[in-house]
FIDO-516553 format. One record per residue (C-alpha): residue in one letter; x, z, y. Coordinates in steps of 0.05 Angstrom, whole numbers. Example, Ala and Ser with C-alpha at 12.3 -4.5 7.8 and 13.67 -1.06 7.14 Angstrom:
2
residuo=a; c1=246; c3=156; c2=-90
residuo=s; c1=273; c3=143; c2=-21
//
This chain:
114
residuo=m; c1=568; c3=1796; c2=507
residuo=f; c1=580; c3=1842; c2=447
residuo=s; c1=650; c3=1873; c2=428
residuo=e; c1=684; c3=1854; c2=366
residuo=f; c1=674; c3=1916; c2=331
residuo=e; c1=596; c3=1909; c2=352
residuo=l; c1=590; c3=1840; c2=324
residuo=k; c1=621; c3=1864; c2=258
residuo=s; c1=572; c3=1917; c2=251
residuo=i; c1=520; c3=1877; c2=269
residuo=q; c1=540; c3=1830; c2=208
residuo=r; c1=551; c3=1891; c2=166
residuo=d; c1=486; c3=1905; c2=168
residuo=f; c1=453; c3=1839; c2=164
residuo=e; c1=491; c3=1824; c2=99
residuo=k; c1=463; c3=1893; c2=74
residuo=f; c1=389; c3=1881; c2=94
residuo=l; c1=404; c3=1817; c2=55
residuo=q; c1=433; c3=1847; c2=-12
residuo=n; c1=374; c3=1897; c2=-7
residuo=r; c1=318; c3=1850; c2=6
residuo=f; c1=326; c3=1802; c2=-46
residuo=d; c1=349; c3=1828; c2=-110
residuo=g; c1=370; c3=1784; c2=-168
residuo=a; c1=305; c3=1749; c2=-174
residuo=h; c1=310; c3=1719; c2=-104
residuo=v; c1=373; c3=1696; c2=-104
residuo=k; c1=364; c3=1630; c2=-77
residuo=n; c1=327; c3=1659; c2=-21
residuo=l; c1=399; c3=1695; c2=8
residuo=n; c1=413; c3=1627; c2=43
residuo=n; c1=356; c3=1609; c2=71
residuo=i; c1=363; c3=1671; c2=124
residuo=s; c1=409; c3=1676; c2=167
residuo=y; c1=414; c3=1704; c2=247
residuo=r; c1=442; c3=1680; c2=309
residuo=i; c1=469; c3=1728; c2=376
residuo=e; c1=448; c3=1693; c2=439
residuo=k; c1=471; c3=1740; c2=497
residuo=q; c1=448; c3=1812; c2=482
residuo=s; c1=403; c3=1788; c2=425
residuo=v; c1=396; c3=1786; c2=358
residuo=e; c1=352; c3=1737; c2=317
residuo=i; c1=333; c3=1732; c2=246
residuo=f; c1=306; c3=1666; c2=224
residuo=s; c1=295; c3=1627; c2=156
residuo=k; c1=314; c3=1557; c2=144
residuo=n; c1=271; c3=1510; c2=109
residuo=p; c1=258; c3=1448; c2=85
residuo=s; c1=195; c3=1407; c2=130
residuo=w; c1=136; c3=1402; c2=93
residuo=n; c1=130; c3=1323; c2=107
residuo=d; c1=201; c3=1315; c2=108
residuo=k; c1=244; c3=1349; c2=56
residuo=s; c1=309; c3=1321; c2=86
residuo=q; c1=291; c3=1354; c2=156
residuo=m; c1=307; c3=1429; c2=158
residuo=v; c1=262; c3=1476; c2=207
residuo=e; c1=270; c3=1545; c2=233
residuo=n; c1=232; c3=1594; c2=226
residuo=p; c1=229; c3=1676; c2=271
residuo=i; c1=236; c3=1736; c2=235
residuo=a; c1=249; c3=1785; c2=285
residuo=k; c1=284; c3=1798; c2=346
residuo=a; c1=328; c3=1855; c2=370
residuo=t; c1=352; c3=1847; c2=447
residuo=f; c1=403; c3=1894; c2=470
residuo=i; c1=392; c3=1942; c2=538
residuo=k; c1=455; c3=1958; c2=567
residuo=k; c1=432; c3=1998; c2=611
residuo=s; c1=389; c3=2049; c2=568
residuo=k; c1=430; c3=2035; c2=504
residuo=v; c1=376; c3=2017; c2=463
residuo=w; c1=346; c3=1958; c2=420
residuo=k; c1=280; c3=1930; c2=443
residuo=i; c1=243; c3=1899; c2=374
residuo=y; c1=203; c3=1842; c2=371
residuo=w; c1=172; c3=1800; c2=328
residuo=q; c1=136; c3=1725; c2=339
residuo=r; c1=60; c3=1726; c2=337
residuo=a; c1=26; c3=1662; c2=318
residuo=d; c1=25; c3=1643; c2=398
residuo=l; c1=99; c3=1631; c2=387
residuo=k; c1=119; c3=1682; c2=436
residuo=w; c1=155; c3=1742; c2=424
residuo=h; c1=117; c3=1803; c2=439
residuo=s; c1=143; c3=1878; c2=425
residuo=y; c1=137; c3=1903; c2=362
residuo=e; c1=90; c3=1958; c2=378
residuo=p; c1=92; c3=2008; c2=317
residuo=n; c1=158; c3=2020; c2=338
residuo=p; c1=184; c3=1978; c2=404
residuo=i; c1=257; c3=2014; c2=414
residuo=v; c1=305; c3=2041; c2=373
residuo=n; c1=374; c3=2064; c2=379
residuo=h; c1=410; c3=2035; c2=337
residuo=f; c1=419; c3=1958; c2=305
residuo=s; c1=415; c3=1993; c2=241
residuo=e; c1=350; c3=2019; c2=245
residuo=f; c1=320; c3=1950; c2=266
residuo=i; c1=342; c3=1926; c2=213
residuo=q; c1=310; c3=1987; c2=164
residuo=i; c1=247; c3=1965; c2=206
residuo=v; c1=255; c3=1897; c2=187
residuo=e; c1=267; c3=1909; c2=112
residuo=k; c1=201; c3=1952; c2=104
residuo=d; c1=158; c3=1907; c2=149
residuo=e; c1=103; c3=1965; c2=146
residuo=f; c1=53; c3=1915; c2=172
residuo=g; c1=73; c3=1848; c2=145
residuo=c; c1=97; c3=1822; c2=226
residuo=f; c1=163; c3=1791; c2=201
residuo=l; c1=172; c3=1775; c2=122
residuo=g; c1=93; c3=1776; c2=117
//
């Protein structure tokens, strides 16, 4: 479990990501992007209406980072077409959550936001 300080830091970094990623022309997208914390992982996802039933919302994974306590690093994952999380090979490990956010924001290879 993350400490309250760590949780606030994650929230701050995520909010900065949203502000940087979506300018005024894309404000409607801000409500579609969210994150969840499960154990030592933070998953970023989008929520959109289902293609065949607009009343149903579907979550689409964007990126995941898992904190490894023993080595004090974050492992970065992306979800491939097989719907499994895979290590983000261009940069699989970072030291800080904010570095993970920067990699997702830059999305150099189109793995996260396309």
